[in-house]
N, C-alpha and C positions, 0 to 999 in steps of 0.2 A: 709913299703918299695917296690918303683915299681921293676919289672921282670927284668931284664936283657934283652937285645933283643936277639933273637933268631937268629937261622942259617939262618932260611929264609929272614927274615930281613933281614940280615948284608949282604945277595945273594942279594936282590931285591935291594939293595943301593948301592951297586958295580955296578949290571948290568945297573943302568939308569943312569951311575958316578952324584951320587947325591951329595957327596963332592965338594966343591971348596975350600975357603980356609981352611975350616976344622974347624971355630972358631964356631960355633951351634952345631956341630953335636953328644956331649954327649948330649948335652940335648934334641936335638930332636930323637936321637938316644931311650934313655930312656923313653921319655912324650912317645911316639910312641909305646915300647912294653909295659908300662903300659897301653895304649887302647888297643891292639888286646889279654891284658890276661883277659880283663875285656869282650871285645865285641870282638866276633872271626869275625863279621861279619860285619866291621864300614859301614853306607853312606858316601858318599863325606861329608855332611852338619857334621857329626860327628866324622870324622877325624879333620877337619875344626876348630870346637870348641875344641875340643883337643887339638888342634897345638895352639890355641890362644896363645899369649904371648910371645911365641920364636920365638926371632928375631933371622933370616940370613941376614946376611951382603950383602951374594952374589944374594940371590934373587931368590933363586932354590925350593921354594915353588913349581911350577907345579910336578919338582920330588919329591921332598918327599910325594906330595900327591900321585902320581903316585907310589911310593915305599912302602906305604904300604898298597895299596890296591893291590899290588902285593904279599905282604907276607901276607896278610891275603885270598888272593885265593889259595897259594900253601902250608898254612898251611890247608884251608881247604880240599884239596885234600887228603892228606898227611893222615888229621884224617880220610875219606872215608877207607884208607887203611888195 
């Protein structure tokens, strides 16, 4: 079963204003959380592969990609503390 979205992931989603209509958000968040639970520092290509197949009607793919990257960076900084 996939991991639920982390606080860092949700904050990145909000800060980057990823949600538009909300149609895809549940699937995108769960898939991103699953990726970050197994790969703490994914490359852009790894993110694209992991998110492949999830459709966003509003086309916020660049924001989704940026939010996943930001969440990974924040999570990495918190692990160092």
